[in-house]
C-alpha positions in Angstrom: 194.1 212.2 277.5 193.9 212.3 281.4 197.1 214.3 281.7 195.2 216.9 280.0 192.5 216.7 282.4 194.9 216.6 285.3 196.7 219.7 283.8 193.7 221.7 283.6 192.4 220.6 287.2 195.8 221.7 288.7 195.3 225.0 287.0 191.9 225.3 288.7 193.3 224.6 292.0 196.2 227.1 291.7 193.3 229.7 290.8 191.2 228.7 293.8 194.1 229.3 296.1 194.7 232.7 294.9 191.0 233.7 294.6 189.1 232.0 297.8 191.1 229.8 300.0 193.1 232.8 301.5 190.0 233.4 303.3 189.7 229.7 304.5 192.8 228.4 305.6 192.1 224.9 306.5 190.8 224.6 303.0 193.6 226.2 301.3 196.0 223.8 303.0 193.9 220.7 301.7 193.7 222.1 298.5 197.7 222.5 298.2 198.0 219.1 299.3 195.8 217.9 296.7 197.5 219.9 294.0 200.7 218.3 295.0 199.6 215.1 294.6 198.1 215.4 290.9 201.4 217.5 290.0 203.4 214.3 291.3 201.2 212.1 289.0 201.4 214.2 285.9 204.6 212.7 284.6 203.3 209.3 284.7 200.1 210.0 282.8 202.1 210.5 280.0 203.2 206.7 279.8 199.8 205.7 281.0 197.8 207.4 278.2 200.1 205.6 275.9 199.7 202.3 277.0 195.9 202.2 278.0 194.9 201.1 274.5 196.7 197.8 274.9 196.2 197.4 278.6 192.5 197.1 280.0 193.9 197.4 283.7 196.0 200.6 282.8 192.9 201.9 281.0 190.8 201.3 284.1 193.7 202.9 286.2 193.5 206.0 283.6 189.7 206.5 284.2 189.8 206.5 287.9 192.7 209.3 287.8 190.8 211.3 285.5 187.3 210.9 287.7 189.3 211.7 290.7 190.5 215.0 289.3 187.1 215.9 288.1 185.5 215.1 291.7 188.2 217.3 292.9 187.3 220.2 290.4 183.5 219.5 291.5 184.1 220.1 295.0 185.9 223.2 295.0 183.9 224.9 292.5 180.8 223.9 294.5 182.4 225.7 297.5 183.1 228.6 295.3 179.4 228.9 294.4 178.0 228.9 297.7 180.8 231.4 298.8 179.8 233.7 295.9 176.2 233.4 296.5 176.8 235.2 299.7 178.5 238.5 300.6 182.0 237.7 301.6 181.4 238.5 305.0 178.5 236.7 305.5 180.0 233.6 303.6 182.7 233.8 306.4 180.5 233.6 309.0 178.1 231.0 307.6 180.7 228.7 306.0 183.1 228.7 308.9 182.9 225.7 311.3 180.4 223.1 309.8 180.8 224.1 306.2 184.3 224.3 306.0 184.8 221.2 308.1 182.9 219.7 305.5 184.5 220.9 302.3 188.0 219.9 304.0 186.4 216.2 304.6 185.5 216.0 301.0 188.9 217.3 299.7 190.7 215.3 302.0 188.8 212.0 300.9 189.5 212.6 297.4 193.2 213.3 298.1 193.7 210.2 299.7 192.1 208.3 296.8 194.2 210.1 294.3 197.5 209.4 296.6 196.4 205.6 296.6 196.3 205.8 292.8 199.8 207.1 292.8 201.0 204.6 295.1 199.7 201.7 292.9 201.5 203.0 289.7 204.2 200.5 290.4 201.9 197.8 290.4 201.2 198.4 286.4 204.8 199.2 285.9 204.0 202.6 284.6 207.2 204.9 284.6 207.5 208.8 284.8 208.3 210.8 281.8 209.5 213.9 282.4 209.5 216.6 279.3 210.2 220.1 279.0 207.3 222.7 278.4 208.9 223.0 274.9 206.2 220.8 273.3 203.3 223.5 274.7 205.3 226.5 273.9 207.0 225.8 270.6 203.6 225.8 268.9 203.1 229.5 269.2 206.9 230.1 268.8 207.4 228.1 265.6 204.1 229.8 264.3 205.8 233.1 264.8 209.0 232.0 263.2 207.7 229.8 260.2 204.8 232.1 259.4 203.8 228.9 257.3 200.9 229.5 254.9 200.1 225.8 254.6 199.8 226.1 250.5 199.7 222.2 250.5 196.1 222.5 251.5 195.6 223.7 248.0 198.3 222.1 246.1 197.8 218.7 247.3 194.0 218.5 246.3 194.9 218.1 242.7 197.4 215.3 243.0 196.2 212.4 240.7 192.7 214.0 240.0 193.1 215.3 236.5 191.7 212.4 234.5 189.1 212.1 237.1 188.0 215.6 236.8 188.2 215.5 232.8 186.1 212.3 232.7 183.4 213.9 235.1 183.5 217.1 233.4 182.4 215.6 230.2 179.5 213.5 231.6 178.0 216.7 233.3 178.1 218.8 230.4 176.9 216.3 227.8 173.8 217.8 225.9 172.0 214.5 224.8 170.7 214.2 228.6 171.5 210.5 228.7 171.6 210.7 232.4 170.5 213.1 234.8 172.7 211.8 238.0 176.3 211.9 238.0 177.8 209.9 241.1 181.2 209.6 242.6 181.4 206.8 244.9 184.2 204.8 246.9 185.2 204.4 250.7 185.8 207.1 253.1 189.1 209.1 252.7 189.3 208.4 248.8 188.9 212.0 248.0 185.4 211.7 246.8 184.5 215.5 248.3 187.8 216.8 246.9 187.2 215.6 243.3 183.5 216.9 243.4 184.7 220.5 244.6 187.7 220.3 241.8 184.7 219.6 239.1 182.3 221.9 240.6 184.7 225.0 240.0 185.8 223.8 236.7 185.4 226.8 234.2 183.6 224.3 231.5 181.3 223.5 234.1 180.6 227.1 235.1 180.1 228.2 231.9 177.5 225.3 231.0 175.3 225.6 234.0 173.7 228.9 234.8 173.1 228.2 238.5 174.4 226.2 241.2 173.8 224.8 244.5 176.1 222.7 247.1 174.8 220.9 250.0 176.4 218.3 252.5 173.6 215.7 253.6 174.4 215.3 257.3 173.1 212.0 259.3 170.6 214.3 260.9 169.2 216.2 257.9 166.0 217.4 257.7 164.2 217.2 254.1 162.7 220.6 254.3 166.2 222.2 255.3 167.9 220.6 252.4 165.3 221.6 249.9 165.3 225.2 251.4 169.1 225.3 251.0 169.3 224.2 247.3 166.4 226.5 246.5 167.9 229.5 248.2 171.1 228.8 246.4 170.1 228.2 243.0 168.2 231.5 243.0 170.3 233.6 244.8 167.7 234.3 247.2 167.2 238.0 248.7 166.0 238.4 252.3 162.4 238.7 251.0 162.5 235.8 249.3 164.1 233.7 252.0 161.6 234.8 254.3 158.7 233.8 251.4 160.3 230.4 251.4 160.2 230.1 255.1 156.4 230.6 254.9 155.8 227.9 252.5 154.6 224.4 253.1 157.2 221.7 252.4 155.3 220.4 249.4 155.4 223.9 248.0 159.2 224.2 248.4 159.3 220.7 246.7 157.4 221.8 243.6 159.1 225.2 243.2 162.6 223.4 243.3 161.2 221.0 241.0 160.1 223.4 238.3 163.3 225.6 238.8 165.5 222.5 237.9 163.1 221.5 234.9 163.1 225.3 233.5 166.7 226.1 234.0 170.2 224.5 233.5 171.3 223.9 237.0 173.9 221.8 238.8 173.2 220.7 242.3 176.0 218.8 244.4 174.6 216.6 247.2 177.5 215.6 249.2 177.8 212.3 251.2 174.2 210.8 250.8 174.6 207.5 253.0 171.4 205.5 252.2 168.7 204.9 249.6 166.5 205.9 252.1 167.9 209.5 252.1 167.6 209.8 248.3 163.9 208.8 248.3 163.0 211.3 251.0 164.6 214.0 248.9 163.9 212.9 245.0 160.4 214.6 245.3 162.2 217.9 244.7 164.2 216.7 241.3 162.8 216.3 237.9 162.4 212.7 236.8 162.0 213.3 233.3 165.1 214.5 230.8 165.8 218.1 231.8 169.3 220.4 231.3 169.9 220.3 235.1 172.3 217.7 236.5 172.6 216.2 240.2 176.5 215.4 241.3 176.4 213.1 244.3 179.2 211.4 246.5 178.3 208.4 248.3 180.3 205.5 250.0 177.5 202.9 248.9 177.2 201.9 245.3 173.6 200.9 245.7 172.6 204.6 246.5 174.3 205.6 243.0 172.7 203.0 241.1 169.0 203.7 242.8 169.4 207.5 242.2 169.6 206.8 238.4 169.8 203.6 236.6 171.1 205.3 233.6 173.4 207.5 235.4 177.2 207.7 235.2 179.0 206.2 238.2 182.6 207.2 238.8 184.5 205.5 241.4 188.1 207.2 242.0 191.2 204.9 241.7 193.6 205.2 244.9 196.7 206.7 244.5 199.4 205.1 242.8 202.9 205.0 244.4 204.1 207.7 242.6 201.2 210.0 243.3 201.2 208.7 246.9 204.8 209.8 247.4 204.1 213.4 245.6 201.5 214.1 248.2 203.3 212.7 251.0 206.5 214.8 250.1 204.3 217.8 249.8 203.5 217.6 253.2 206.0 215.9 255.0 209.3 217.3 253.5 208.8 220.1 251.8 209.2 223.6 253.4 211.9 222.1 255.7 215.4 224.0 256.2 218.1 222.6 254.3 218.3 218.9 255.2 221.4 216.4 255.1 221.0 214.2 251.9 221.6 211.2 253.8 218.6 212.1 256.5 216.6 213.0 253.6 217.3 209.6 252.0 216.5 207.8 255.2 213.4 209.8 255.6 212.4 209.0 252.0 212.9 205.2 252.7 210.9 205.2 256.0 208.2 207.5 254.1 207.6 204.8 251.5 207.4 201.9 253.8 204.7 203.5 255.8 202.8 204.6 252.6 202.5 201.0 251.6 200.2 200.6 254.5 198.0 203.8 253.4 196.7 201.8 249.9 196.6 204.9 247.9 194.2 206.7 250.4 194.4 210.5 250.1 193.4 211.0 253.8 195.3 208.4 255.2 198.4 209.9 253.3 197.8 213.3 254.3 197.3 212.5 257.9 200.5 210.5 258.1 202.4 213.1 256.2 201.0 215.8 258.7 202.2 213.8 261.9 205.8 213.6 260.2 206.0 216.8 259.2 206.5 217.8 262.9 209.1 215.1 263.4 212.7 216.5 262.7 214.9 213.4 263.6 215.5 209.8 262.0 214.9 208.6 265.5 211.4 210.0 265.6 210.5 208.8 262.0 211.8 205.3 263.2 209.3 205.5 266.4 206.3 206.3 263.9 207.1 203.4 261.7 207.3 201.1 264.5 203.8 202.2 265.9 202.5 201.9 262.2 202.8 198.3 262.7 201.2 198.5 266.3 198.4 200.1 265.1 197.7 197.8 262.3 198.4 194.8 264.7 195.7 196.4 267.0 193.2 196.1 264.4 193.3 192.6 263.9 190.0 191.4 264.7 188.5 194.8 264.2 189.0 195.2 260.3 185.9 197.5 259.8 186.8 199.9 262.6 190.8 200.0 261.1 189.8 199.7 257.5 191.1 202.1 255.0 192.4 205.5 256.6 191.0 204.8 260.6 194.6 203.2 261.6 196.3 206.2 260.6 193.8 208.5 262.0 194.1 206.9 265.2 197.8 207.1 265.1 197.7 210.8 264.1 195.5 211.4 267.3 197.5 209.4 269.5 200.6 211.4 268.4 198.8 214.4 269.6 200.5 216.5 272.4 198.6 216.3 275.5 197.6 219.9 275.5 196.1 219.6 271.8 193.8 216.3 272.7 191.1 217.9 274.3 191.4 220.9 271.8 190.6 218.1 269.2 187.8 216.6 271.0 186.1 219.8 271.7 185.2 219.9 267.7 182.9 216.9 268.3 180.3 219.5 269.7 179.8 220.9 266.2 177.6 219.1 263.9 178.6 217.3 260.9 180.0 219.5 257.9 179.7 222.6 260.1 182.2 225.2 259.5 183.2 226.4 262.6 184.5 229.9 263.3 188.0 230.0 264.5 187.3 232.8 266.9 184.4 231.2 268.7 186.4 228.0 268.9 189.4 229.7 270.6 186.6 231.6 273.1 185.3 228.2 273.9 188.8 226.5 274.5 189.5 229.6 276.7 186.3 229.3 278.7 186.9 225.7 279.2 190.5 226.1 280.5 191.9 224.3 277.4 194.7 227.2 277.0 196.2 229.2 279.3 199.1 231.5 280.0 200.5 229.4 282.5 201.2 226.4 280.0 203.7 228.7 278.2 207.2 229.6 279.2 208.5 232.7 280.8 209.9 234.0 277.4 206.2 234.0 275.7 204.7 237.2 274.6 201.0 237.0 273.5 197.5 236.4 274.6 195.2 233.3 275.1 193.8 234.4 271.8 197.5 233.8 270.3 198.1 230.6 271.9 194.5 229.2 270.8 195.3 230.2 267.1 198.4 228.4 267.3 196.9 225.4 268.7 194.4 225.4 265.6 197.3 226.0 263.0 199.1 223.0 264.5 196.1 220.9 264.4 195.7 222.1 260.7 199.7 221.4 260.2 199.1 217.8 261.5 196.3 217.5 259.0 193.7 216.4 261.5 191.8 219.6 261.0 190.8 221.2 257.4 190.8 225.0 256.5 187.7 226.4 255.6 187.9 230.0 254.6 190.7 232.7 255.2 190.4 236.2 256.1 191.4 239.3 254.2 195.2 239.1 255.9 195.3 235.2 255.2 194.5 234.1 258.6 192.2 231.2 259.0 188.7 232.3 259.7 186.9 228.9 259.3 187.7 225.2 260.1 186.0 221.9 259.7 186.9 218.4 260.2 186.5 215.4 257.6 183.6 212.9 258.5 186.1 210.1 259.2 187.9 212.5 261.4 184.8 213.4 263.2 184.0 209.9 263.8 187.5 209.1 265.5 186.8 212.3 267.4 183.2 211.3 268.7 184.6 207.7 269.3 187.3 209.4 271.6 185.0 211.6 273.3 183.1 208.3 274.7 186.1 206.9 275.6 187.3 209.7 277.7 183.9 210.7 278.9 184.5 213.8 277.3 181.2 214.9 276.0 177.7 213.8 275.0 175.8 214.7 272.0 172.0 214.6 271.8 170.0 215.1 268.7 166.3 215.9 269.6 163.7 215.8 266.7 160.1 214.9 266.6 160.8 211.8 265.3 163.6 210.3 267.8 166.1 211.4 270.4 169.2 210.3 269.1 172.4 210.1 271.9 176.0 209.7 271.5 177.1 207.9 273.6 174.6 205.8 273.6 172.4 204.8 276.5 174.2 201.2 276.5 177.6 202.9 276.9 179.7 202.1 279.8 180.3 205.9 280.4 179.2 207.3 283.4 176.4 209.5 282.0 175.5 210.8 285.4 179.2 212.5 285.4 178.8 214.0 281.9 180.4 217.2 281.8 179.7 218.6 278.2 176.5 218.3 276.4 176.1 219.5 272.7 172.2 219.5 271.9 171.0 219.8 268.4 167.3 220.9 268.1 164.6 221.2 265.2 161.4 223.0 265.3 159.7 220.2 267.0 161.7 219.5 269.7 159.8 219.6 273.1 162.7 219.5 275.4 166.0 221.0 275.9 167.9 218.7 277.7 167.4 214.7 278.1 165.7 213.7 281.3 168.7 211.9 282.6 170.5 215.6 282.7 168.0 217.8 284.1 169.5 218.0 287.4 173.2 217.2 286.3 175.2 219.5 288.8 178.6 218.2 287.1 177.8 219.9 283.6 180.4 222.6 282.7 179.5 223.2 279.1 176.1 223.2 277.3 175.8 224.2 273.5 172.8 224.3 271.8 172.4 224.3 267.8 169.3 225.5 266.7 167.8 226.5 263.2 167.5 230.3 262.6 164.4 231.6 264.1 163.6 228.9 266.7 160.7 229.0 268.4 160.9 227.1 271.9 157.5 225.4 272.8 157.8 226.1 276.3 159.5 229.3 278.0 159.7 227.6 281.2 162.2 225.1 279.5 164.3 228.0 278.7 164.3 229.4 281.8 165.0 226.3 283.7 168.5 226.1 282.0 169.6 229.2 283.8 168.3 227.8 287.2 169.6 224.6 287.1 173.2 224.3 285.9 174.8 226.6 288.1 178.6 225.1 287.7 178.5 225.8 283.8 181.6 227.7 282.5 180.1 227.6 278.8 176.5 228.5 277.4 175.7 229.0 274.1 172.1 229.4 273.5 171.0 231.0 270.1 168.5 231.7 267.7 165.4 232.1 269.9 162.7 234.0 267.9 160.1 234.3 270.6 160.7 236.9 273.4 162.3 235.3 276.3 162.7 236.8 279.9 165.9 236.0 281.4 165.7 235.0 284.9 167.5 236.8 287.9 169.1 233.2 288.7 171.4 233.6 285.8 173.3 235.9 288.4 174.2 232.5 290.3 175.9 231.2 287.3 179.3 232.5 288.8 181.7 230.1 287.0 180.4 231.3 283.6 183.0 232.3 281.3 181.1 232.0 278.0 177.6 233.3 277.2 176.1 233.7 273.7 172.4 234.6 273.3 173.2 235.6 269.8 170.1 236.3 267.6 167.6 235.8 270.7 164.7 237.8 271.4 165.4 239.6 274.6 164.1 242.4 275.9 165.8 243.2 279.3 168.7 241.9 281.1 168.6 241.3 284.8 170.7 243.4 287.1 172.1 239.9 288.4 174.0 239.4 285.3 176.7 241.6 286.8 177.5 238.7 289.4 179.2 236.9 286.4 182.6 238.3 287.3 184.3 235.4 285.7 182.9 236.3 282.2 185.2 236.1 279.1 183.1 236.3 276.3 179.6 237.7 276.3 177.8 238.0 273.0 174.3 240.1 273.0 174.1 240.7 269.3 170.5 240.3 269.1 168.5 243.2 267.1 167.4 245.4 269.8 167.6 245.6 273.5 165.3 247.8 275.8 167.7 248.4 278.6 171.2 247.3 279.3 171.8 247.5 283.1 175.1 249.6 284.3 176.7 246.2 285.6 179.1 245.1 282.9 181.7 247.1 284.3 181.9 244.3 287.3 182.8 241.5 284.6 186.4 242.4 285.0 187.9 239.2 283.1 185.9 240.3 280.2 187.7 240.0 276.7 185.0 240.0 274.3 181.8 241.9 274.7 179.2 242.1 271.9 176.5 244.8 272.4 173.2 244.4 270.5 172.8 246.7 267.4 170.5 249.0 269.1 169.8 249.3 273.1 169.4 252.0 275.8 171.7 252.2 278.6 170.4 252.2 282.1 172.7 255.7 282.7 176.0 255.7 281.5 177.3 252.5 280.5 180.6 252.0 282.6 183.4 250.2 280.8 186.6 251.7 282.0 187.4 248.7 284.2 187.3 245.7 281.7 190.9 246.1 280.9 191.5 242.6 279.3 188.8 243.7 276.6 189.9 243.1 273.1 186.5 243.3 271.3 184.1 245.9 271.7 181.2 246.0 269.3 178.4 248.3 269.0 179.4 251.0 271.9 177.6 254.2 271.6 180.1 257.2 270.7 179.0 258.9 274.2 181.1 256.0 275.9 184.3 256.8 274.2 185.9 258.4 277.1 185.8 254.8 278.9 188.2 253.1 276.1 191.1 255.2 277.5 191.5 252.4 279.9 191.1 249.7 277.5 194.7 249.1 276.5 193.8 245.8 275.0 191.3 246.8 272.8 191.9 245.6 269.0 188.3 245.5 267.4 185.8 248.5 268.0 182.4 249.0 266.6 181.1 252.6 267.3 177.6 254.0 267.1 177.5 257.9 266.3 174.2 258.3 268.2 174.5 262.1 269.0 177.0 264.8 268.1 179.8 265.3 270.9 180.9 268.7 271.6 184.0 267.8 273.0 185.0 265.1 270.6 188.5 266.2 269.6 189.6 266.3 273.7 188.1 262.7 273.9 189.8 261.3 271.0 193.2 262.8 272.0 192.7 261.5 275.7 191.9 258.0 273.9 194.7 258.2 271.2 197.0 255.6 272.6 194.1 252.9 272.6 192.7 253.7 269.3 196.4 253.5 267.9 196.0 249.6 269.2 192.8 249.0 267.1 193.3 246.6 264.2 189.6 246.5 263.1 187.2 249.3 263.3 183.4 249.8 262.4 181.7 253.4 262.7 177.9 253.4 262.0 176.7 257.0 261.6 173.1 257.2 262.9 172.8 261.1 263.0 173.2 261.8 259.5 175.3 264.3 257.5 175.9 266.4 260.2 178.2 264.1 262.1 180.3 263.2 258.9 183.3 265.0 260.5 183.1 263.0 263.8 183.2 259.9 261.8 186.3 261.0 259.8 187.9 262.3 263.4 187.3 258.8 264.7 189.0 257.1 261.6 191.8 259.4 261.6 193.1 258.3 265.2 193.4 254.4 264.0 196.1 254.7 262.0 197.1 250.8 262.3 193.9 249.3 261.3 193.8 246.3 259.2 189.9 246.5 258.6 187.3 249.4 258.2 183.8 249.1 258.1 181.9 252.7 257.3 178.0 252.7 257.4 176.4 256.0 257.1 176.9 259.5 255.9 180.8 260.3 255.7 181.1 262.4 252.8 185.0 262.5 252.9 187.6 260.0 254.0 190.3 261.1 256.2 193.1 263.0 254.0 196.1 260.5 255.4 194.1 257.3 254.8 196.7 256.3 252.1 199.2 256.7 254.7 197.6 253.6 256.7 200.2 250.9 256.3 198.2 247.9 257.4 194.5 248.5 255.7 193.7 245.6 253.8 190.0 245.3 254.0 187.3 248.3 253.4 183.4 248.0 253.4 181.6 251.1 252.6 177.8 251.5 252.7 175.3 254.7 252.4 178.8 256.9 253.0 177.6 259.3 250.2 181.1 259.7 249.3 182.1 262.7 246.8 182.9 261.8 243.4 186.7 262.6 244.0 186.9 260.1 246.9 187.5 257.4 244.3 191.0 258.7 243.7 191.6 258.3 247.5 190.5 254.4 247.3 192.4 253.6 244.3 195.7 254.8 245.8 195.2 253.1 249.2 198.7 251.0 249.1 197.9 247.6 250.9 194.1 247.0 250.0 193.0 243.6 249.1 189.3 243.4 249.7 186.9 246.2 248.9 183.1 245.8 249.1 180.8 248.6 247.8 177.5 248.8 248.7 174.2 250.9 248.3 174.9 254.8 248.7 179.0 254.4 248.5 179.0 257.6 246.7 176.7 260.9 246.3 173.5 260.7 244.1 175.1 262.5 241.3 177.7 260.0 240.9 176.4 257.7 237.9 179.5 256.2 236.8 182.5 254.3 238.7 185.7 254.8 237.1 188.7 252.8 237.9 191.6 254.3 236.7 194.7 252.8 235.2 197.4 252.0 237.9 194.5 252.1 240.9 194.1 249.3 243.2 197.4 247.7 242.7 197.0 245.0 245.2 193.2 244.5 245.2 192.4 240.8 245.0 188.5 240.9 245.8 186.0 243.5 244.9 182.2 243.5 245.6 179.5 245.8 244.0 176.1 245.0 245.6 172.7 247.0 245.8 174.2 249.7 243.8 171.0 250.7 241.6 172.0 254.2 241.5 175.1 253.4 239.5 174.4 252.9 235.4 177.8 252.9 234.2 181.1 251.3 235.0 184.6 252.0 233.4 187.6 249.9 234.0 190.6 251.2 232.5 193.6 248.9 231.0 195.9 248.2 233.8 193.4 249.1 236.8 193.3 246.5 239.6 196.2 244.0 238.1 195.8 241.7 241.1 192.1 241.3 240.9 191.4 237.5 241.5 187.5 237.4 242.6 184.7 239.8 241.5 181.2 239.9 242.8 178.3 241.8 241.5 174.9 241.7 242.9 171.5 243.9 242.4 173.1 246.8 240.7 170.2 247.1 238.2 171.4 250.2 236.7 174.4 248.5 235.0 173.5 247.4 231.8 177.2 246.0 230.3 180.2 244.6 231.6 183.3 247.0 231.5 185.5 246.4 228.8 188.6 247.0 230.7 188.4 243.8 232.3 189.1 241.5 229.7 193.0 242.4 230.0 192.8 241.5 233.5 194.5 238.0 233.5 194.5 237.6 237.2 190.8 237.3 237.6 189.7 233.6 238.2 186.4 234.1 239.6 183.3 235.8 238.4 180.2 235.8 240.3 177.2 237.5 239.2 173.4 237.4 241.1 170.4 239.6 240.9 171.2 241.5 237.9 169.1 242.3 234.7 168.3 239.6 232.1 169.8 241.5 229.5 173.1 241.8 231.5 173.2 238.1 231.7 172.6 237.6 228.2 175.3 239.6 227.0 177.8 237.5 229.0 176.5 234.0 228.2 178.5 232.1 225.4 177.6 233.9 222.2 176.7 236.9 223.7 178.1 240.5 222.6 180.0 240.9 225.9 181.4 237.1 226.3 185.0 238.0 225.1 185.4 240.1 228.1 185.2 237.2 230.4 186.0 234.2 228.4 189.4 234.1 230.1 187.7 233.6 233.6 188.1 230.0 235.0 185.0 230.3 237.2 182.1 231.6 236.4 178.8 231.7 238.9 175.5 233.0 237.6 172.8 233.3 239.8 169.0 234.1 239.1 168.3 237.3 237.1 166.1 240.1 238.3 163.3 241.9 236.2 
């Protein structure tokens, strides 16, 4: 991965030459020389990266190159920090002379080292490989051309599983209570979690059990956290209940969970239990005697399954047979290609079947191999992979444990990644095990780290950094090294995750490449990855991911408290985390002055940000989401490299009028409620794409924000000249793709809300909160509107006819007060909501009737009903809806539930629905 590191540093040097070195000619000349040396080396690093696994001397050479590139980056960024900490004129006076001589000497020394390393290439027989930039640019362009939906992500899951599913369902729904635990056990990559998910959503299982919970057991799990998670899911806890659970002692939570499982018919899935000790620490929350509830667990350890329940049912999925293996392989690697020559197809099939012999029927190995080959279009490329298969298997001799099962093909998949994707993949190692990673957050972090840049694309490229980031992620998904978590309303990937075996590989590579250190702080122990015995130079760790719990008494390991090399610091904490010492929090903003990324969230105690934050001039990403911060220092305006600033906490006394100085800002998330010190100027933020919670009095400023795509407006006071303002900003508003309008004034500002919406004709998502009364008359003409969220809008009854005629609406969320008080019955008319796929009704206690005419919502797939306590019966018209696959009901009256249970008077209306999820009833 040294090629990726050098490429990133070359980009940093180019930026430095443009931004700083023009003021210091001697520095510029030396930096240009260093840049040239690194550029000359780039072509050789492709070969070196490939060979380092088999040649220790090459591996050491690559490590020296990587460290030298990092040293160069440290030198120029430290110099930039010193310049930025003074005024430009004063910096020129003070730094010239002795200061310039020092930095020039340091850069010259590092350049000499790089030159020496380049000249030693012949000693190691490393050859130059010149490739076009097509590898980097094609990722985005292919994505635009093919528009792949990755349907195989769903289809492949069920290959060879039907018999397994049937057997497990039988044992889960047996009434004789012969066992309380059903276990799926087997080696990693066998498809245990996939099988458990298929069983979890089977219609027979959904009808048999009344409440459900799925939890993933990570290596660093906390017993209380697991019990809380199960309890919250089983009872579909409200916010009040969550707060009540948070106040309970650990033994009280265990007792409450125990009683619920004893009294109800629940299914709890415990995914990936590693040890007997893990089960023993959790079992106090589960009934010991006979009960209608069941536990489905997955584990790699048969002893765990036997220990959990001696009378329980153990199921070991069999590997896929040759036919099933080929079916799965073909779906991913072959299907979807343009017309293939029969001779080429035959040769691909021959090579594919030979390689499949080494996958031993493991779905993960097959998927990874097929994902690798899906991007290989010629027989020569397939032959190369075929040869590499044997090389990787030979490499594993003597390391059978490491290369057992799917590991060899995962390593091959990683090494086959283009150099620009390798650091993007390794970055996933920051996140905890089983973490659902938001794609937008991941892309913002990649950008801040410089892992994606427009400079890597060809001249014909038209798009943004965010587009490139999404195409990189899509390619990682296509290669089957990253899994899709959740898709959004327009089918774009919203969250992603990685398989635990792939994560193991990721962490192994982060250690080899000195890319990342992970620290787990708990009251029991401090766990570090890499280990303290690692050969990695801990003093030069550049990225830290720190996982904290409520008992943590420090924020960084002692060895890193003064780490001047640190560039990225990500904290992962529980909700409402309370630091024991505020000085520790403040020290983070004072010590690590070269940080580019700082994610520090969930602090529940009030924290005062020190003015030293203004010295973190390289900071590009700062998230203080859900923190309790009353005031931002004026010095925050010094952070001129900032790209993403997330201040989404509940309330902030004052937002200083300095954000306009952050001219590189792309995503700005303001607090829900705040006061600005004077008018909040935003007109200089020309790169801004996301602007959340801006007051309507600042709408004038968005005229200059020509890249804005997502906008959230707080209507806090009427504007007399609103029409004039909206006319002047119309070109910007036409570009908005996601719009949120929150009316804080009341009924008197309804027209203002409608006027704002009426100027945003191209939105995909619309969220209205607060009095609206009437929707824009031309809303039905909005061609892209697919997602609509309405809350406390108090719409007139006739507005339902507007909603149901929206031509492309796929997701509709109706909440409390959507319609005015005299609207007691919802009527969905025949032929209405033709494309609606998801409908949610929640907190609509004012509604006591719901009519769905036959032919309404013909495309509806999912329906969610929650806390609509006035509803007493399920609409009869939905029994004709054959497309409805999932029905989720929570916090509804007991009579409503009883009618829908098997044998109830309304069961015939939902008996065709394959997935039923019934949460806790309310009184």
